[in-house]
Steps between C-alpha positions, in 0.01 A plus 500: 500500500272515805638505851484167679433499873479223756726302732540176304867430430627540148698210352762540233720234342816559297780291352803650323853389407676739743429555869529879473229501233278287724561741788401797281180321403403415858563862597261605223236266646565642846453855374159424350592385152347227291671207328552738207697741720697214652595360159615839367700582813671161476569539128654843554739361761594214270612748233761608754609176669464253209638696201611187315131405474301823498542875464308820439603456139303176454156363419205382712208267445248435777164352584292693748179386670266749660245432778214474250666186362622653173850404379685700235844483345721809499744461213773759544744348254665778306519548127778554251557852379310649207834509321570127543588340168564130449721543193726744684533254785576213260771706336645586840470166678436226247230240552436571869494793738769509769417437865657823627516860394272782394340311211341260751332774706126552455306765691499385865138444598533424872447844653181564305401144587516589869291808434237297316487244782434778749183596315342169603512563873803673651450663840849642552657806337742446215789645700433259787533202267849605388634600841656170603668464161646850518641436848652168394671664202630793705618315810611184324420135556707183537561313177257209474623151425320502166659830394841379618471187286404697191784748540740207509332313213733477197193560282511862621873558451416716197360763735800541724728776379216713362531829695127562552445143621811495717405827668204321663608138521879516511513583875295188575782283369716655772253402770323834536122529550272594212462880511328684215478876573403590143216248509391634840475849352297365208261324737462825696423686177242237408348520848466877476398538135304179441536222244455722195840647581648175369324537162450871432712686756865560563570134570357408161715761328809371678425135413449585133823701493696219660359224281540696178861575592549123487328463160135438597220621272264560794386861520291722727174413323563126546513555877218754517254300290545169679206374707447159662226284354224370729345180369305200614715207611487173313369214712432129524279295732717234662388256770261739670722808457499778247863563407563853369810638335617764254413492128741560210747663455588284803538122507234442765322275251766234560385431855135474396597277210692268732218486757254416223728217386559376855126489564413327172780246536411426863843587639485552875851636564718694256809339653387142545471219249359745245792742523636415157162563339460832679848613394425407139181709520706795621767423239233540233371813672849649484496454122158661474623796702805553280305475174153642573511736799509873432337831586130442417457869418720446194483129420229236501528273806242221539493448876236228487710293262809552717318375810278226362692333220551124546673429832666200340673712240874511550771687316769282348838499666773679310757289319759750613436756769722786605525641848381860526570779742253474785344811664642461848376753754186587323202592715327540835159364592283636782184342642267704721145476634295655776187440702311773316509296180790659313766274349798566274738279307773736379790408273770755423823452310818614330520164307868392486695566819555878523293543184667695221793579727431872456486695827454874472750652747288812546168329581621162621242334272602161361326418171364160403573304182149374421542605139741213444191275488399648164569297188683646202338245270249693289275190482467475879189650664742620770717695257624834629270788413428860589302535825477121526542300821724191496378158605526486877581233757336684790177329610311567825258230616199478731238239570145541625231259615141619456638851462702498824876533482688180579857538375725788398815378326801680355846385401831589346618247243503637147374250244432254784241712682193306377665171589601613848158643580323189372707277726451721805124530442446126447689419818270732692191357331623159618514626859850641548547819697629799305840465668529131413372552147760770436790312659437173312739398218420634153561416137498742208537420131684744275808719537463562871864461603830575327594236245144377449306480175133511405492122551653499850310435822666654804415293808576572864650226712242319708232474236268200521657178363201430277522853364867462417434172317219664305721794404779273377248300297363818340806540281581843640852553629498498881734743679509459879575800723517543880186544708373858518697625200407864444474449124193283564312809612414706806131448565277681747152391603206616708224244557153567642301213651126450476475653847688810388819411687811613314847352472804635320830349392815619327743286307811364677677562168479876571561740791140569590223424743127448516297671772138504614437798725200640685452860601213677676313744283294693753525817293597449142493815294511380143691736275419520134784438258694822459 
């Protein structure tokens, strides 16, 4: 990239779910980086300080905007091994895959996702982007409130007592800080050798050895051959904005589908008198996701039909509905933008809290359980297959107006991500600040909290009275939870006004912060991605 000179201050905005990640991002801005550098530096720190939500052994999906106005989707969701076989898994597990263990691990795509993002406009060296994460792992950090809650959650009792897991997380139960020397060494190796080390080098060999020792079919070629996919986002024009998100194999279509319905039905607020209708739209979208969404490289997925089918269509309520295990922990979302025109919505994940539960003691890498999202039903388009990606709940979002960036949104929240982002966006469209839009009460239909079913709506205390009445009248089962319940998502937003002024906000349901910073750039020496 060309060198940029001049004395005009550089503005960077960042919002993340942990203050140390936000600090790493602002330091990247200070050192001459773009929003891409800031997002990667933040994500790397989060793999250290938020291991219940994200790790080096997880996936990434992002939208990135470059100064020429182009927006692309980087899909770094990993695939199943070439040796994956649905009949073997049915014989081993029955009708469904488990939520833990080696059979739920697909190739982790996140590290190559970072590398692909860098190709769109990084100005900082690879090693610089991992430095803060390495230091945090080596020195140790206080245990965040979110991590503390997940360690104490009975849903994760199955992990305690496993030696590899306890070697990292057992000391935290005794009040010690989170120190990860093996992970620090891995980050140093990655910093020195580059991202390919994770897929073709010694780290790849170690990961394959560890996973296969636990019964995984993943092999060296599965790691070496994996590459992120760069695609066009899917989009919808909505009330003067172009809303962009990720295509299948992700469920980004659900947000566009809901916005289309909201617009056609004339609903002004998703949590006002039309709340019941909006939740029924999402309820139907949930059914479409579970029956039709899959990896489009290996199954036909009609995105237009998913977005534009009748907004009045509603799935019938189940006569009997069973509660399912909810992915608690899940994901991190990062929103970043800068005055040069770069913007990034980055979502990275281990899926269920602590992912597969497998932590390699030699590398410190915790592996995700995204493979549990595969179906074992041979008639499902999402059936497990060799080198296939599972359906994915990660979905970055941006909006533009006349080509200029207006909103960068990202959230944790599993199956509720499209619902959370829709509510946050519509509040901002109605005039709320990012901070107020994020802090407002939410509602999510589907198994969002323990004990809920597909037909449950989880509602935070303080929701509008008219909205509550509408939800009750919808026929969905209403489950009320306290205000700012973490299971209702951890959203992060950067907004850019028509005058170019930026604002950033992080969710009070998390441990993060949003920052807008300005730094002088009298002599910026832009460094090509190396």
